[in-house]
NUTI-570545 format. One line per 2 residues: number of its first residue (from 1); their letters; for each residue x, y, z of N, C-alpha, C. Coordinates in steps of 0.02 Angstrom, whole numbers, plus 50000, padded with zeros to 5 digits. Example, Ala and Ser with C-alpha at 12.3 -4.5 7.8 and 13.67 -1.06 7.14 Angstrom:
% NUTI-570545
1) AS) 50660/49716/50390/50615/49775/50390/50660/49835/50390 ~ 50642/49888/50354/50684/49947/50357/50645/50002/50394
END
This chain:
% NUTI-570545
1) MA) 50557/50878/50143/50554/50938/50103/50490/50939/50059 ~ 50471/50881/50033/50413/50877/49990/50349/50894/50030
3) WF) 50346/50873/50092/50288/50888/50133/50282/50963/50146 ~ 50340/50997/50151/50340/51069/50162/50311/51106/50101
5) IL) 50329/51084/50042/50303/51114/49980/50228/51102/49974 ~ 50207/51040/49990/50136/51024/49987/50097/51064/50039
7) LS) 50123/51071/50098/50091/51110/50150/50086/51184/50131 ~ 50139/51211/50100/50138/51281/50080/50087/51294/50024
9) LL) 50078/51245/49980/50027/51253/49928/49957/51252/49957 ~ 49946/51214/50009/49881/51212/50041/49867/51276/50081
11) IF) 49919/51302/50112/49909/51363/50153/49906/51425/50109 ~ 49950/51429/50059/49953/51487/50014/49936/51465/49944
13) PV) 49872/51458/49927/49854/51434/49861/49876/51482/49807 ~ 49894/51454/49750/49915/51495/49693/49853/51525/49662
15) AN) 49853/51591/49656/49795/51626/49628/49812/51651/49558 ~ 49769/51636/49512/49779/51661/49444/49743/51727/49435
17) AA) 49773/51770/49395/49742/51834/49380/49679/51822/49338 ~ 49628/51861/49352/49567/51856/49313/49582/51879/49242
19) EA) 49557/51842/49193/49571/51860/49125/49507/51877/49087 ~ 49514/51927/49046/49460/51945/49000/49485/51927/48930
21) EV) 49438/51918/48886/49455/51900/48817/49417/51945/48769 ~ 49451/51968/48718/49418/52006/48665/49389/51955/48617
23) TS) 49323/51949/48615/49291/51898/48573/49282/51923/48501 ~ 49272/51988/48492/49267/52016/48425/49286/52089/48427
25) AR) 49315/52112/48372/49333/52183/48366/49339/52200/48292 ~ 49309/52257/48274/49314/52281/48205/49300/52356/48203
27) LE) 49328/52389/48153/49313/52459/48142/49260/52463/48088 ~ 49214/52510/48097/49160/52519/48048/49162/52591/48024
29) SS) 49153/52600/47960/49150/52667/47931/49078/52693/47936 ~ 49072/52755/47959/49006/52787/47963/49011/52857/47934
31) EE) 48956/52892/47932/48956/52960/47905/48998/53008/47947 ~ 49001/52996/48013/49040/53040/48057/49114/53023/48055
33) GY) 49130/52959/48042/49200/52937/48043/49203/52862/48052 ~ 49248/52840/48098/49259/52769/48108/49242/52751/48180
35) RI) 49200/52700/48187/49177/52678/48253/49205/52608/48267 ~ 49219/52595/48330/49243/52529/48350/49183/52487/48374
37) AT) 49179/52427/48352/49128/52379/48375/49166/52320/48405 ~ 49156/52308/48468/49194/52255/48502/49151/52221/48555
39) SF) 49172/52161/48574/49139/52127/48629/49191/52087/48668 ~ 49177/52075/48732/49224/52043/48777/49190/51986/48813
41) AF) 49230/51942/48842/49205/51888/48884/49250/51884/48946 ~ 49218/51883/49004/49254/51872/49067/49203/51858/49122
43) EL) 49228/51830/49176/49188/51819/49235/49220/51857/49292 ~ 49179/51893/49330/49205/51928/49388/49223/51877/49442
45) GH) 49280/51887/49472/49298/51845/49529/49254/51861/49588 ~ 49255/51817/49637/49213/51827/49696/49230/51892/49732
47) GL) 49295/51908/49736/49316/51968/49770/49290/52031/49737 ~ 49292/52034/49670/49267/52092/49633/49191/52098/49640
49) ED) 49157/52043/49633/49084/52044/49638/49062/52066/49708 ~ 49097/52040/49758/49081/52058/49827/49095/52132/49840
51) AI) 49149/52158/49812/49166/52229/49822/49113/52274/49790 ~ 49090/52256/49730/49039/52296/49697/48974/52296/49737
53) TR) 48953/52237/49761/48891/52233/49799/48895/52267/49867 ~ 48955/52282/49890/48964/52320/49952/48969/52395/49939
55) GI) 48962/52415/49876/48959/52487/49860/49024/52516/49834 ~ 49075/52476/49821/49138/52501/49795/49132/52507/49719
57) PM) 49139/52566/49690/49133/52573/49618/49193/52544/49581 ~ 49180/52512/49525/49232/52482/49482/49230/52516/49414
59) VF) 49288/52532/49388/49293/52565/49323/49327/52519/49274 ~ 49293/52504/49219/49320/52462/49166/49336/52507/49107
61) TT) 49395/52500/49079/49417/52543/49024/49431/52501/48962 ~ 49400/52520/48907/49414/52490/48842/49459/52539/48804
63) EV) 49517/52514/48781/49566/52556/48746/49573/52534/48674 ~ 49581/52583/48630/49591/52570/48559/49651/52612/48536
65) EL) 49696/52581/48498/49753/52616/48469/49755/52601/48394 ~ 49765/52653/48355/49774/52645/48283/49843/52672/48266
67) SR) 49879/52636/48225/49944/52659/48201/49951/52639/48128 ~ 49989/52679/48092/50001/52664/48021/50073/52641/48014
69) PR) 50083/52580/47987/50151/52555/47979/50189/52595/47925 ~ 50253/52607/47939/50297/52640/47891/50359/52597/47881
71) WY) 50382/52591/47821/50440/52549/47807/50505/52585/47825 ~ 50505/52650/47829/50568/52687/47837/50580/52710/47908
73) WF) 50533/52702/47953/50541/52726/48022/50493/52687/48066 ~ 50488/52707/48128/50440/52674/48173/50369/52686/48148
75) DE) 50323/52643/48170/50253/52653/48151/50229/52720/48176 ~ 50187/52751/48135/50158/52816/48153/50099/52804/48200
77) KT) 50105/52829/48262/50048/52825/48309/49997/52876/48286 ~ 49940/52853/48268/49890/52898/48240/49838/52918/48292
79) IR) 49807/52869/48323/49749/52884/48366/49749/52838/48426 ~ 49733/52867/48483/49718/52829/48544/49651/52852/48570
81) SS) 49609/52804/48587/49543/52820/48612/49525/52771/48667 ~ 49484/52793/48714/49463/52748/48767/49392/52765/48789
83) QT) 49360/52716/48817/49293/52725/48845/49292/52691/48913 ~ 49265/52725/48963/49261/52696/49030/49189/52683/49048
85) VK) 49179/52630/49085/49113/52613/49113/49123/52604/49188 ~ 49090/52645/49226/49095/52641/49299/49032/52609/49326
87) IA) 49041/52553/49362/48985/52516/49390/48988/52522/49466 ~ 48932/52540/49496/48927/52546/49568/48860/52519/49591
89) YN) 48857/52499/49653/48795/52475/49682/48771/52525/49734 ~ 48709/52546/49728/48680/52593/49775/48644/52553/49829
91) LW) 48671/52555/49890/48643/52515/49944/48573/52537/49964 ~ 48556/52600/49954/48490/52625/49973/48436/52603/49924
93) TR) 48450/52610/49859/48399/52592/49809/48404/52519/49788 ~ 48459/52486/49807/48471/52416/49787/48472/52408/49712
95) QY) 48503/52456/49679/48511/52453/49606/48584/52465/49588 ~ 48602/52438/49530/48669/52449/49504/48666/52509/49457
97) TA) 48717/52550/49460/48721/52608/49417/48782/52601/49372 ~ 48773/52615/49309/48828/52613/49261/48831/52681/49226
99) AI) 48891/52709/49224/48901/52774/49191/48955/52765/49138 ~ 48940/52788/49077/48987/52784/49022/49022/52851/49015
101) NG) 49088/52849/49020/49130/52909/49016/49107/52964/49064 ~ 49080/52944/49120/49061/52991/49171/48998/53031/49157
103) SL) 48964/53018/49101/48905/53060/49086/48841/53019/49082 ~ 48834/52976/49034/48773/52937/49025/48767/52887/49081
105) QQ) 48716/52894/49123/48707/52851/49181/48641/52814/49177 ~ 48644/52748/49191/48584/52706/49189/48581/52665/49252
107) NF) 48520/52648/49273/48510/52604/49331/48489/52535/49306 ~ 48513/52483/49342/48499/52414/49324/48480/52376/49387
109) NS) 48438/52325/49379/48417/52284/49436/48468/52231/49455 ~ 48511/52210/49407/48559/52158/49421/48629/52178/49397
111) LD) 48679/52147/49425/48748/52160/49405/48760/52136/49333 ~ 48730/52081/49313/48738/52056/49245/48713/52106/49193
113) EA) 48657/52140/49208/48631/52191/49162/48680/52249/49156 ~ 48709/52270/49212/48757/52325/49210/48821/52305/49175
115) LA) 48843/52243/49185/48904/52220/49153/48896/52212/49077 ~ 48835/52209/49053/48824/52205/48980/48854/52265/48945
117) LV) 48856/52323/48979/48887/52383/48949/48962/52376/48943 ~ 48992/52334/48985/49063/52321/48981/49077/52266/48930
119) LR) 49037/52213/48931/49048/52157/48886/49035/52174/48813 ~ 48987/52217/48801/48970/52239/48733/48963/52314/48733
121) PR) 49019/52350/48734/49015/52424/48737/48983/52452/48674 ~ 48952/52509/48683/48921/52542/48625/48975/52562/48575
123) RW) 48956/52567/48513/49003/52588/48461/49018/52662/48470 ~ 49080/52677/48483/49097/52748/48492/49146/52769/48438
125) LV) 49145/52833/48424/49185/52863/48371/49258/52867/48394 ~ 49303/52832/48358/49374/52834/48375/49413/52879/48328
127) AE) 49386/52892/48269/49419/52937/48221/49366/52971/48179 ~ 49371/53037/48176/49324/53075/48135/49342/53066/48061
129) RG) 49293/53080/48020/49303/53076/47948/49359/53123/47928 ~ 49404/53098/47886/49460/53139/47862/49524/53134/47903
131) VL) 49520/53104/47962/49581/53097/48003/49625/53041/47976 ~ 49595/52986/47955/49633/52930/47926/49642/52942/47852
133) TN) 49699/52922/47827/49715/52929/47756/49676/52877/47716 ~ 49637/52900/47667/49596/52856/47627/49641/52806/47589
135) GA) 49626/52742/47594/49663/52689/47561/49722/52663/47601 ~ 49740/52695/47655/49797/52672/47696/49775/52615/47742
137) VY) 49822/52571/47757/49810/52515/47801/49836/52533/47871 ~ 49794/52521/47921/49810/52538/47990/49811/52475/48033
139) NV) 49857/52474/48081/49857/52422/48132/49813/52446/48189 ~ 49766/52404/48210/49719/52421/48263/49730/52372/48320
141) AV) 49730/52399/48382/49737/52358/48442/49683/52378/48491 ~ 49651/52328/48522/49596/52339/48569/49608/52297/48631
143) RL) 49593/52326/48690/49597/52287/48752/49548/52315/48803 ~ 49534/52274/48854/49491/52293/48910/49531/52281/48974
145) RL) 49522/52326/49023/49555/52317/49087/49514/52350/49142 ~ 49522/52323/49202/49494/52353/49261/49543/52407/49282
147) DL) 49520/52469/49286/49564/52526/49301/49572/52532/49377 ~ 49626/52504/49402/49639/52504/49474/49654/52574/49500
149) NQ) 49676/52619/49458/49691/52688/49480/49628/52726/49500 ~ 49570/52703/49479/49507/52736/49496/49476/52710/49561
151) LP) 49508/52661/49592/49481/52634/49654/49494/52683/49712 ~ 49450/52682/49762/49465/52721/49822/49531/52698/49852
153) KP) 49571/52743/49878/49639/52728/49901/49643/52670/49952 ~ 49598/52664/50000/49605/52607/50047/49600/52539/50013
155) FL) 49566/52535/49956/49558/52471/49922/49613/52459/49871 ~ 49651/52510/49854/49703/52503/49804/49758/52455/49827
157) IN) 49777/52458/49890/49829/52414/49916/49806/52342/49912 ~ 49745/52328/49932/49718/52260/49927/49715/52237/49855
159) AL) 49695/52282/49810/49688/52264/49739/49756/52248/49708 ~ 49808/52284/49728/49874/52271/49700/49903/52205/49724
161) NN) 49883/52182/49783/49908/52120/49811/49865/52060/49795 ~ 49807/52070/49766/49760/52016/49753/49751/52008/49678
163) SD) 49771/51950/49652/49767/51938/49580/49696/51936/49554 ~ 49647/51925/49598/49577/51925/49579/49556/51993/49552
165) WR) 49591/52045/49572/49573/52113/49553/49610/52137/49490 ~ 49654/52097/49463/49692/52118/49404/49659/52090/49341
167) LS) 49600/52115/49327/49562/52093/49269/49587/52132/49208 ~ 49609/52095/49157/49635/52128/49097/49635/52078/49039
169) SD) 49628/52105/48979/49634/52062/48920/49700/52078/48885 ~ 49721/52033/48843/49778/52047/48799/49754/52093/48744
171) WK) 49801/52125/48711/49784/52167/48653/49762/52122/48596 ~ 49704/52136/48568/49682/52102/48506/49702/52148/48449
173) RF) 49741/52121/48403/49768/52161/48348/49740/52137/48281 ~ 49724/52185/48238/49701/52170/48171/49717/52230/48126
175) TF) 49709/52222/48061/49722/52276/48015/49656/52303/47986 ~ 49658/52365/47965/49599/52398/47940/49620/52445/47883
177) KA) 49584/52441/47828/49598/52486/47771/49546/52542/47772 ~ 49569/52603/47779/49525/52660/47783/49496/52676/47715
179) ED) 49430/52679/47712/49395/52696/47650/49336/52739/47667 ~ 49326/52792/47629/49268/52835/47639/49206/52801/47612
181) K) 49150/52814/47644/49086/52787/47622/49060/52826/47562
END
């Protein structure tokens, strides 16, 4: 029986899901409102890197949730915001293209340069001035994930069955006190 278990481990290796980590996250007050500043750390698995270099676009989504705790009821869900970065490889030009929220598009010579937009996303406005109550304390949660729903349908089945394609971070949670500048 032991040889059967050993043989099955050699034939069907255990694959761990790719993990991302939120290395830093904070809200900053600006004249327009509140911006999120965050950074992530992860390594693309061989399957993901190979898929991108074959021209399959990958969409990475950074999500932010703000809620205000209440003692008398459930927490008040205040704000949800997200930013997507779509990375694709153009086989004709041999360049990587990254588009933020489907609009701002840049070309890069290497995958690492394009992934920098995912690892250190630009500070984007998550709450306009006046939306958060001045002096109130908010719970903030941030995470990054590979959005499998944005994959072309033929690759979705493979992605759901392959743990290499389930790139996601845990929610990083912290508190923030809203104050006007």
